[in-house]
A tleap script that builds the chain and sets N, CA, C and O, in Angstrom:
source leaprc.protein.ff14SB
mol = sequence {
  NLYS GLY GLU THR ALA ILE PRO THR GLY LYS
  TYR THR VAL ILE VAL THR MET SER PRO LYS
  PHE LYS LYS GLU LEU PRO LEU ILE LEU ASN
  VAL PRO ASN PHE SER GLY VAL ARG PHE HIE
  GLY GLY ASN ASN GLU ASN ASP SER GLU GLY
  CYS PRO LEU LEU GLY MET VAL ARG HIE MET
  ASP ALA ILE SER ASN CYS ALA PRO ALA VAL
  ALA LEU VAL THR LYS MET ILE LYS GLU ALA
  LYS GLU ALA GLN LEU THR ILE CVAL
}
set mol.1.N position { -16.831 3.403 0.287 }
set mol.1.CA position { -15.934 2.304 -0.011 }
set mol.1.C position { -15.752 2.193 -1.518 }
set mol.1.O position { -16.723 2.165 -2.275 }
set mol.2.N position { -14.499 2.130 -1.941 }
set mol.2.CA position { -14.192 1.963 -3.348 }
set mol.2.C position { -14.258 3.218 -4.190 }
set mol.2.O position { -13.916 3.185 -5.372 }
set mol.3.N position { -14.690 4.323 -3.609 }
set mol.3.CA position { -14.827 5.544 -4.395 }
set mol.3.C position { -14.195 6.754 -3.730 }
set mol.3.O position { -14.320 7.870 -4.234 }
set mol.4.N position { -13.522 6.555 -2.613 }
set mol.4.CA position { -12.966 7.688 -1.898 }
set mol.4.C position { -11.452 7.627 -1.873 }
set mol.4.O position { -10.850 6.593 -2.162 }
set mol.5.N position { -10.854 8.743 -1.527 }
set mol.5.CA position { -9.408 8.815 -1.385 }
set mol.5.C position { -9.052 8.906 0.090 }
set mol.5.O position { -9.845 9.373 0.907 }
set mol.6.N position { -7.862 8.458 0.413 }
set mol.6.CA position { -7.369 8.589 1.776 }
set mol.6.C position { -7.156 10.079 2.040 }
set mol.6.O position { -6.504 10.750 1.239 }
set mol.7.N position { -7.682 10.608 3.129 }
set mol.7.CA position { -7.492 12.023 3.416 }
set mol.7.C position { -6.010 12.383 3.548 }
set mol.7.O position { -5.200 11.577 4.006 }
set mol.8.N position { -5.680 13.587 3.144 }
set mol.8.CA position { -4.319 14.086 3.280 }
set mol.8.C position { -3.905 14.030 4.739 }
set mol.8.O position { -4.697 14.348 5.626 }
set mol.9.N position { -2.683 13.631 4.985 }
set mol.9.CA position { -2.187 13.576 6.353 }
set mol.9.C position { -0.985 12.677 6.460 }
set mol.9.O position { -0.483 12.165 5.459 }
set mol.10.N position { -0.524 12.485 7.682 }
set mol.10.CA position { 0.593 11.586 7.970 }
set mol.10.C position { 0.025 10.346 8.637 }
set mol.10.O position { -0.789 10.436 9.556 }
set mol.11.N position { 0.461 9.196 8.166 }
set mol.11.CA position { -0.046 7.927 8.668 }
set mol.11.C position { 1.112 7.008 9.044 }
set mol.11.O position { 2.189 7.065 8.450 }
set mol.12.N position { 0.873 6.181 10.019 }
set mol.12.CA position { 1.817 5.133 10.364 }
set mol.12.C position { 1.544 3.952 9.448 }
set mol.12.O position { 0.393 3.573 9.232 }
set mol.13.N position { 2.618 3.371 8.910 }
set mol.13.CA position { 2.496 2.213 8.038 }
set mol.13.C position { 3.325 1.084 8.638 }
set mol.13.O position { 4.493 1.271 8.979 }
set mol.14.N position { 2.713 -0.080 8.762 }
set mol.14.CA position { 3.415 -1.255 9.267 }
set mol.14.C position { 3.241 -2.378 8.247 }
set mol.14.O position { 2.391 -2.295 7.360 }
set mol.15.N position { 4.039 -3.410 8.378 }
set mol.15.CA position { 3.919 -4.573 7.503 }
set mol.15.C position { 3.335 -5.718 8.324 }
set mol.15.O position { 3.907 -6.125 9.335 }
set mol.16.N position { 2.193 -6.229 7.878 }
set mol.16.CA position { 1.545 -7.360 8.539 }
set mol.16.C position { 1.011 -8.317 7.478 }
set mol.16.O position { 0.958 -7.995 6.291 }
set mol.17.N position { 0.621 -9.489 7.935 }
set mol.17.CA position { 0.037 -10.482 7.033 }
set mol.17.C position { -1.357 -10.022 6.612 }
set mol.17.O position { -2.191 -9.690 7.454 }
set mol.18.N position { -1.596 -10.006 5.326 }
set mol.18.CA position { -2.902 -9.640 4.789 }
set mol.18.C position { -3.768 -10.895 4.694 }
set mol.18.O position { -3.412 -11.844 3.995 }
set mol.19.N position { -4.904 -10.902 5.394 }
set mol.19.CA position { -5.799 -12.052 5.277 }
set mol.19.C position { -6.344 -12.220 3.849 }
set mol.19.O position { -6.574 -13.341 3.396 }
set mol.20.N position { -6.543 -11.121 3.161 }
set mol.20.CA position { -7.100 -11.165 1.808 }
set mol.20.C position { -6.079 -11.666 0.785 }
set mol.20.O position { -6.390 -12.513 -0.052 }
set mol.21.N position { -4.839 -11.126 0.864 }
set mol.21.CA position { -3.826 -11.460 -0.133 }
set mol.21.C position { -2.914 -12.612 0.297 }
set mol.21.O position { -2.123 -13.110 -0.504 }
set mol.22.N position { -3.024 -13.031 1.548 }
set mol.22.CA position { -2.255 -14.170 2.084 }
set mol.22.C position { -0.741 -13.971 1.996 }
set mol.22.O position { 0.005 -14.918 1.747 }
set mol.23.N position { -0.297 -12.728 2.202 }
set mol.23.CA position { 1.129 -12.419 2.256 }
set mol.23.C position { 1.321 -11.132 3.023 }
set mol.23.O position { 0.365 -10.394 3.261 }
set mol.24.N position { 2.558 -10.860 3.412 }
set mol.24.CA position { 2.855 -9.619 4.129 }
set mol.24.C position { 2.739 -8.439 3.173 }
set mol.24.O position { 3.294 -8.441 2.074 }
set mol.25.N position { 1.999 -7.431 3.626 }
set mol.25.CA position { 1.828 -6.197 2.860 }
set mol.25.C position { 1.805 -5.016 3.816 }
set mol.25.O position { 1.441 -5.167 4.982 }
set mol.26.N position { 2.195 -3.831 3.326 }
set mol.26.CA position { 2.106 -2.623 4.152 }
set mol.26.C position { 0.658 -2.270 4.475 }
set mol.26.O position { -0.199 -2.243 3.592 }
set mol.27.N position { 0.399 -2.000 5.748 }
set mol.27.CA position { -0.917 -1.632 6.253 }
set mol.27.C position { -0.864 -0.192 6.738 }
set mol.27.O position { 0.008 0.161 7.532 }
set mol.28.N position { -1.779 0.637 6.275 }
set mol.28.CA position { -1.840 2.041 6.683 }
set mol.28.C position { -2.781 2.132 7.878 }
set mol.28.O position { -3.953 1.768 7.786 }
set mol.29.N position { -2.263 2.617 8.993 }
set mol.29.CA position { -3.039 2.671 10.232 }
set mol.29.C position { -3.795 3.984 10.381 }
set mol.29.O position { -3.378 5.032 9.889 }
set mol.30.N position { -4.911 3.889 11.071 }
set mol.30.CA position { -5.703 5.056 11.487 }
set mol.30.C position { -6.202 5.926 10.337 }
set mol.30.O position { -6.216 7.152 10.443 }
set mol.31.N position { -6.609 5.296 9.244 }
set mol.31.CA position { -7.244 6.038 8.159 }
set mol.31.C position { -8.681 6.314 8.603 }
set mol.31.O position { -9.427 5.376 8.884 }
set mol.32.N position { -9.077 7.583 8.669 }
set mol.32.CA position { -10.427 7.904 9.148 }
set mol.32.C position { -11.518 7.146 8.391 }
set mol.32.O position { -11.559 7.158 7.160 }
set mol.33.N position { -12.389 6.496 9.139 }
set mol.33.CA position { -13.555 5.779 8.618 }
set mol.33.C position { -13.239 4.515 7.827 }
set mol.33.O position { -14.129 3.959 7.183 }
set mol.34.N position { -11.987 4.045 7.859 }
set mol.34.CA position { -11.613 2.851 7.113 }
set mol.34.C position { -10.670 1.987 7.924 }
set mol.34.O position { -9.956 2.479 8.798 }
set mol.35.N position { -10.670 0.699 7.632 }
set mol.35.CA position { -9.684 -0.216 8.198 }
set mol.35.C position { -9.228 -1.147 7.081 }
set mol.35.O position { -9.919 -1.315 6.077 }
set mol.36.N position { -8.063 -1.744 7.268 }
set mol.36.CA position { -7.555 -2.672 6.269 }
set mol.36.C position { -7.044 -2.020 5.012 }
set mol.36.O position { -7.014 -2.655 3.958 }
set mol.37.N position { -6.638 -0.757 5.095 }
set mol.37.CA position { -6.115 -0.058 3.914 }
set mol.37.C position { -4.649 -0.451 3.744 }
set mol.37.O position { -3.818 -0.192 4.614 }
set mol.38.N position { -4.347 -1.080 2.609 }
set mol.38.CA position { -2.998 -1.587 2.349 }
set mol.38.C position { -2.472 -1.111 0.998 }
set mol.38.O position { -3.233 -0.858 0.063 }
set mol.39.N position { -1.152 -0.999 0.927 }
set mol.39.CA position { -0.495 -0.857 -0.364 }
set mol.39.C position { -0.453 -2.261 -0.970 }
set mol.39.O position { -0.066 -3.215 -0.295 }
set mol.40.N position { -0.845 -2.391 -2.226 }
set mol.40.CA position { -0.755 -3.685 -2.893 }
set mol.40.C position { -0.664 -3.476 -4.394 }
set mol.40.O position { -0.786 -2.354 -4.886 }
set mol.41.N position { -0.450 -4.561 -5.112 }
set mol.41.CA position { -0.351 -4.492 -6.558 }
set mol.41.C position { -1.717 -4.472 -7.209 }
set mol.41.O position { -2.719 -4.855 -6.604 }
set mol.42.N position { -1.742 -4.026 -8.428 }
set mol.42.CA position { -2.960 -3.972 -9.231 }
set mol.42.C position { -2.702 -3.078 -10.421 }
set mol.42.O position { -1.853 -2.190 -10.357 }
set mol.43.N position { -3.413 -3.296 -11.490 }
set mol.43.CA position { -3.140 -2.550 -12.711 }
set mol.43.C position { -3.972 -1.295 -12.905 }
set mol.43.O position { -3.551 -0.377 -13.608 }
set mol.44.N position { -5.165 -1.242 -12.281 }
set mol.44.CA position { -5.990 -0.040 -12.421 }
set mol.44.C position { -7.000 0.012 -11.272 }
set mol.44.O position { -6.966 -0.826 -10.371 }
set mol.45.N position { -7.889 0.992 -11.310 }
set mol.45.CA position { -8.822 1.196 -10.200 }
set mol.45.C position { -9.748 0.002 -9.981 }
set mol.45.O position { -10.317 -0.139 -8.898 }
set mol.46.N position { -9.909 -0.848 -10.971 }
set mol.46.CA position { -10.748 -2.036 -10.807 }
set mol.46.C position { -10.090 -3.078 -9.894 }
set mol.46.O position { -10.751 -4.004 -9.423 }
set mol.47.N position { -8.794 -2.921 -9.650 }
set mol.47.CA position { -8.048 -3.863 -8.812 }
set mol.47.C position { -7.956 -3.406 -7.365 }
set mol.47.O position { -7.197 -3.983 -6.587 }
set mol.48.N position { -8.710 -2.386 -6.992 }
set mol.48.CA position { -8.635 -1.852 -5.639 }
set mol.48.C position { -10.005 -1.369 -5.189 }
set mol.48.O position { -10.821 -0.929 -5.999 }
set mol.49.N position { -10.243 -1.457 -3.899 }
set mol.49.CA position { -11.460 -0.885 -3.316 }
set mol.49.C position { -11.125 0.420 -2.607 }
set mol.49.O position { -11.826 0.824 -1.679 }
set mol.50.N position { -10.061 1.077 -3.041 }
set mol.50.CA position { -9.649 2.348 -2.460 }
set mol.50.C position { -8.235 2.342 -1.921 }
set mol.50.O position { -7.719 3.391 -1.535 }
set mol.51.N position { -7.593 1.175 -1.887 }
set mol.51.CA position { -6.203 1.093 -1.418 }
set mol.51.C position { -5.263 1.653 -2.479 }
set mol.51.O position { -5.563 1.588 -3.671 }
set mol.52.N position { -4.123 2.205 -2.051 }
set mol.52.CA position { -3.124 2.653 -3.024 }
set mol.52.C position { -2.503 1.449 -3.735 }
set mol.52.O position { -2.149 0.458 -3.095 }
set mol.53.N position { -2.377 1.540 -5.038 }
set mol.53.CA position { -1.748 0.479 -5.824 }
set mol.53.C position { -0.301 0.845 -6.118 }
set mol.53.O position { 0.029 2.016 -6.305 }
set mol.54.N position { 0.556 -0.168 -6.158 }
set mol.54.CA position { 1.976 0.028 -6.431 }
set mol.54.C position { 2.341 -0.613 -7.755 }
set mol.54.O position { 1.861 -1.699 -8.080 }
set mol.55.N position { 3.187 0.057 -8.518 }
set mol.55.CA position { 3.692 -0.476 -9.776 }
set mol.55.C position { 4.979 0.223 -10.148 }
set mol.55.O position { 5.265 1.310 -9.646 }
set mol.56.N position { 5.752 -0.383 -11.016 }
set mol.56.CA position { 7.032 0.181 -11.444 }
set mol.56.C position { 6.898 0.997 -12.730 }
set mol.56.O position { 7.740 1.852 -13.008 }
set mol.57.N position { 5.847 0.743 -13.516 }
set mol.57.CA position { 5.664 1.419 -14.797 }
set mol.57.C position { 4.286 2.070 -14.814 }
set mol.57.O position { 3.277 1.436 -14.503 }
set mol.58.N position { 4.267 3.332 -15.180 }
set mol.58.CA position { 3.004 4.074 -15.252 }
set mol.58.C position { 2.584 4.192 -16.706 }
set mol.58.O position { 3.372 4.591 -17.564 }
set mol.59.N position { 1.338 3.840 -16.972 }
set mol.59.CA position { 0.745 3.969 -18.293 }
set mol.59.C position { -0.334 5.047 -18.205 }
set mol.59.O position { -0.555 5.616 -17.136 }
set mol.60.N position { -0.994 5.324 -19.304 }
set mol.60.CA position { -2.005 6.371 -19.328 }
set mol.60.C position { -3.086 6.134 -18.268 }
set mol.60.O position { -3.385 7.035 -17.484 }
set mol.61.N position { -3.669 4.946 -18.236 }
set mol.61.CA position { -4.754 4.653 -17.298 }
set mol.61.C position { -4.466 3.431 -16.440 }
set mol.61.O position { -5.388 2.809 -15.914 }
set mol.62.N position { -3.193 3.085 -16.297 }
set mol.62.CA position { -2.873 1.863 -15.561 }
set mol.62.C position { -1.425 1.905 -15.077 }
set mol.62.O position { -0.661 2.812 -15.409 }
set mol.63.N position { -1.076 0.897 -14.285 }
set mol.63.CA position { 0.309 0.673 -13.880 }
set mol.63.C position { 0.625 -0.797 -14.127 }
set mol.63.O position { -0.276 -1.626 -14.261 }
set mol.64.N position { 1.921 -1.107 -14.184 }
set mol.64.CA position { 2.320 -2.502 -14.371 }
set mol.64.C position { 3.599 -2.767 -13.591 }
set mol.64.O position { 4.141 -1.876 -12.937 }
set mol.65.N position { 4.069 -4.003 -13.670 }
set mol.65.CA position { 5.231 -4.462 -12.896 }
set mol.65.C position { 4.996 -4.225 -11.411 }
set mol.65.O position { 5.811 -3.612 -10.722 }
set mol.66.N position { 3.877 -4.718 -10.946 }
set mol.66.CA position { 3.447 -4.479 -9.572 }
set mol.66.C position { 4.245 -5.276 -8.540 }
set mol.66.O position { 4.614 -4.735 -7.498 }
set mol.67.N position { 4.513 -6.536 -8.813 }
set mol.67.CA position { 5.178 -7.390 -7.816 }
set mol.67.C position { 6.515 -6.819 -7.354 }
set mol.67.O position { 6.769 -6.800 -6.150 }
set mol.68.N position { 7.393 -6.346 -8.264 }
set mol.68.CA position { 8.653 -5.770 -7.785 }
set mol.68.C position { 8.448 -4.509 -6.947 }
set mol.68.O position { 9.196 -4.263 -6.001 }
set mol.69.N position { 7.439 -3.713 -7.292 }
set mol.69.CA position { 7.159 -2.493 -6.531 }
set mol.69.C position { 6.682 -2.828 -5.124 }
set mol.69.O position { 7.122 -2.214 -4.152 }
set mol.70.N position { 5.782 -3.803 -5.015 }
set mol.70.CA position { 5.271 -4.216 -3.706 }
set mol.70.C position { 6.412 -4.776 -2.858 }
set mol.70.O position { 6.523 -4.451 -1.676 }
set mol.71.N position { 7.255 -5.610 -3.452 }
set mol.71.CA position { 8.385 -6.191 -2.719 }
set mol.71.C position { 9.340 -5.100 -2.237 }
set mol.71.O position { 9.805 -5.148 -1.098 }
set mol.72.N position { 9.634 -4.131 -3.079 }
set mol.72.CA position { 10.555 -3.055 -2.717 }
set mol.72.C position { 10.001 -2.189 -1.588 }
set mol.72.O position { 10.704 -1.920 -0.614 }
set mol.73.N position { 8.762 -1.756 -1.707 }
set mol.73.CA position { 8.167 -0.903 -0.681 }
set mol.73.C position { 8.042 -1.660 0.641 }
set mol.73.O position { 8.315 -1.101 1.703 }
set mol.74.N position { 7.636 -2.908 0.582 }
set mol.74.CA position { 7.523 -3.723 1.794 }
set mol.74.C position { 8.886 -3.851 2.475 }
set mol.74.O position { 8.994 -3.701 3.692 }
set mol.75.N position { 9.911 -4.125 1.695 }
set mol.75.CA position { 11.278 -4.246 2.231 }
set mol.75.C position { 11.732 -2.932 2.865 }
set mol.75.O position { 12.314 -2.935 3.950 }
set mol.76.N position { 11.473 -1.820 2.200 }
set mol.76.CA position { 11.887 -0.516 2.728 }
set mol.76.C position { 11.207 -0.217 4.066 }
set mol.76.O position { 11.848 0.291 4.986 }
set mol.77.N position { 9.931 -0.524 4.175 }
set mol.77.CA position { 9.200 -0.268 5.424 }
set mol.77.C position { 9.742 -1.155 6.542 }
set mol.77.O position { 9.929 -0.687 7.665 }
set mol.78.N position { 9.995 -2.420 6.247 }
set mol.78.CA position { 10.538 -3.332 7.260 }
set mol.78.C position { 11.921 -2.871 7.730 }
set mol.78.O position { 12.208 -2.879 8.926 }
set mol.79.N position { 12.772 -2.472 6.784 }
set mol.79.CA position { 14.112 -2.005 7.140 }
set mol.79.C position { 14.062 -0.715 7.951 }
set mol.79.O position { 14.851 -0.539 8.879 }
set mol.80.N position { 13.154 0.180 7.613 }
set mol.80.CA position { 13.018 1.429 8.368 }
set mol.80.C position { 12.581 1.135 9.795 }
set mol.80.O position { 13.078 1.752 10.738 }
set mol.81.N position { 11.657 0.200 9.958 }
set mol.81.CA position { 11.201 -0.167 11.298 }
set mol.81.C position { 12.347 -0.772 12.103 }
set mol.81.O position { 12.538 -0.424 13.268 }
set mol.82.N position { 13.111 -1.678 11.488 }
set mol.82.CA position { 14.249 -2.294 12.173 }
set mol.82.C position { 15.287 -1.259 12.593 }
set mol.82.O position { 15.903 -1.384 13.652 }
set mol.83.N position { 15.481 -0.234 11.757 }
set mol.83.CA position { 16.447 0.824 12.075 }
set mol.83.C position { 15.819 1.922 12.927 }
set mol.83.O position { 16.485 2.898 13.275 }
set mol.84.N position { 14.549 1.767 13.260 }
set mol.84.CA position { 13.795 2.731 14.050 }
set mol.84.C position { 13.781 4.117 13.389 }
set mol.84.O position { 13.934 5.143 14.052 }
set mol.85.N position { 13.596 4.112 12.083 }
set mol.85.CA position { 13.513 5.356 11.323 }
set mol.85.C position { 12.069 5.767 11.132 }
set mol.85.O position { 11.173 4.923 11.120 }
set mol.86.N position { 11.844 7.044 10.985 }
set mol.86.CA position { 10.527 7.567 10.658 }
set mol.86.C position { 10.591 8.102 9.245 }
set mol.86.O position { 11.425 8.951 8.931 }
set mol.87.N position { 9.706 7.603 8.387 }
set mol.87.CA position { 9.653 8.066 6.991 }
set mol.87.C position { 8.455 8.990 6.874 }
set mol.87.O position { 7.340 8.629 7.252 }
set mol.88.N position { 8.688 10.164 6.359 }
set mol.88.CA position { 7.604 11.139 6.200 }
set mol.88.C position { 7.360 11.365 4.729 }
set mol.88.O position { 6.486 12.151 4.361 }
savepdb mol mol.pdb
quit
């Protein structure tokens, strides 16, 4: 926990309410040996316990402008589900 990467592969991603963040966030399903893996905002590895972080600007050791990135990715996943699209 907090030190591993998600194994390479294809995963189903859905948008559900995050109990931790108290808002809808993308949830990655069926990650081996893990549950509750979500895309969320954060500026560096200290802001995550292994979840992928989203941001609009990449810096040397960090990312920023997280809220717009999270909103955009969440919207895209919801729209793809409504249109019954598969994103690979």
